[in-house]
N, C-alpha and C positions, 0 to 999 in steps of 0.2 A: 451622484452617478459615478464619480470617480472611485468611490469606495467599493462599488460593486465589481469593479475590475480587479481589485485586490482579492476580494472574496472568490471570484472565479479563478484567478491564478492559483490561490492556495488550494482550492478544490481540485483543479486539474493537476497540480503538482502531486497531490495526494494520490490521485488515480494513476499517475505515471509511476509513482513509487510502488504501488500495488502491482502494477504490470511488470515492473522491473524485478521485484522480488520473486514473482511467480516465474518469470523467464529464467532467473538465476536458478531456481529449483529444477526447472526442466533441463537446463544445460548441465547441471551437476548430475542429475539422474541419467541423462543421455551419455555422459562420459563414463559413468560407472556401470551402466546397464549391461554392456557387453561382457563384463567380467563376472557379474554376479547373478544375472538372470532376473527372475521375477520375485525373488525372496526379499521381502522388505527388511527382515532382521539382518540379513547379510549386507544389505544396502546401508542400514544405520550403522553397522559396525565398520563399514568401509569408509564412510565419510566422517571426518572429525566433527565433533559437536560444535566447535567454535565456528567452523565454516557454515554448518547448517543454521546456526543461530544468526549469522549475518543476514541470511535471507528472511528469517523470521522477524528480525528487527526492521528490516526494510519494509516488509509488508505491514507490520504494526505501525510504523511511522507513517506510511501511506494512508492507512485507515484513520489514524489520528488527524492528519492534516485534512483529509476529506471531510471528516465529521466537523472539524473546526470551521472549515470553509462553508459547509452547508448550514451549520448553526448560525454563523455570522450573517449569512444571507437571510435566513429566516428571521433573525432578530431585527435586521435592518428593514425587512418588509413590515414587520409588526410596528416598528417605530414610525415608519412612513405612514402607515394606515392610521395610527393614532394621531399623528400631526395633521393629516389631511381631514380627518373627521372631526 
């Protein structure tokens, strides 16, 4: 049962990283939107790629942790069902 807490924590941490990365993208867009309007090409030119990549890495890390936590949970359930049966 203690192991399931770690699985849950890793899964929730992944979800939080996804939300954080998305919030970072919204904040970056909100700061630059007044200057460039609705043109996505101007937006991409105005934001340095290394800054935009930070948010991409945050979201990718969150997806990775969420998948690891979920898979760990599923594998644990399968092992428990095999041991019980």
